[in-house]
TORKOLDO-705683 format. One record per residue (C-alpha): residue number from 0; residue in three letters; x, y, z. Coordinates in steps of 0.1 Angstrom, whole numbers, plus 5000, padded with zeros to 4 digits. Layout:
BEGIN
{pos NUM	code ala	u X	v Y	w Z}
...
This chain:
BEGIN
{pos 0	code met	u 7632	v 6574	w 3644}
{pos 1	code lys	u 7662	v 6577	w 3669}
{pos 2	code lys	u 7693	v 6554	w 3666}
{pos 3	code ile	u 7698	v 6533	w 3695}
{pos 4	code asn	u 7733	v 6532	w 3700}
{pos 5	code ala	u 7758	v 6530	w 3732}
{pos 6	code pro	u 7757	v 6567	w 3740}
{pos 7	code tyr	u 7721	v 6569	w 3738}
{pos 8	code leu	u 7716	v 6539	w 3759}
{pos 9	code thr	u 7740	v 6552	w 3785}
{pos 10	code lys	u 7721	v 6584	w 3787}
{pos 11	code lys	u 7686	v 6566	w 3792}
{pos 12	code ile	u 7703	v 6543	w 3820}
{pos 13	code asn	u 7715	v 6573	w 3839}
{pos 14	code gln	u 7683	v 6592	w 3838}
{pos 15	code leu	u 7665	v 6560	w 3848}
{pos 16	code asn	u 7690	v 6556	w 3879}
{pos 17	code lys	u 7680	v 6592	w 3887}
{pos 18	code lys	u 7643	v 6583	w 3888}
{pos 19	code ile	u 7649	v 6553	w 3909}
{pos 20	code his	u 7667	v 6571	w 3936}
{pos 21	code arg	u 7641	v 6598	w 3937}
{pos 22	code ala	u 7614	v 6572	w 3939}
{pos 23	code glu	u 7633	v 6557	w 3967}
{pos 24	code glu	u 7636	v 6587	w 3986}
{pos 25	code gln	u 7598	v 6593	w 3984}
{pos 26	code gly	u 7590	v 6557	w 3993}
{pos 27	code asn	u 7573	v 6546	w 3960}
{pos 28	code lys	u 7581	v 6508	w 3957}
{pos 29	code asn	u 7557	v 6504	w 3926}
{pos 30	code lys	u 7577	v 6527	w 3906}
{pos 31	code ile	u 7609	v 6515	w 3919}
{pos 32	code trp	u 7599	v 6481	w 3908}
{pos 33	code trp	u 7589	v 6489	w 3872}
{pos 34	code arg	u 7618	v 6511	w 3868}
{pos 35	code lys	u 7643	v 6483	w 3878}
{pos 36	code ile	u 7626	v 6460	w 3852}
{pos 37	code lys	u 7632	v 6486	w 3825}
{pos 38	code leu	u 7666	v 6494	w 3836}
{pos 39	code glu	u 7676	v 6456	w 3833}
{pos 40	code lys	u 7662	v 6457	w 3798}
{pos 41	code leu	u 7682	v 6486	w 3788}
{pos 42	code lys	u 7714	v 6472	w 3804}
{pos 43	code asp	u 7707	v 6441	w 3784}
{pos 44	code lys	u 7704	v 6460	w 3752}
{pos 45	code leu	u 7737	v 6478	w 3759}
{pos 46	code lys	u 7755	v 6446	w 3764}
{pos 47	code glu	u 7741	v 6434	w 3730}
{pos 48	code ile	u 7753	v 6463	w 3714}
{pos 49	code asn	u 7790	v 6463	w 3727}
{pos 50	code phe	u 7794	v 6427	w 3717}
């Protein structure tokens, strides 16, 4: 099992941002919606780890 630490989460957030921007260019609103929800969860986990 992978360790979930700050560098790992920031990497995943960056990857997800790239996917969101790509989906915006393609006009796929469903993917954008789901990925933004996942992005918020990752950001919350990152805040918990940093505090």
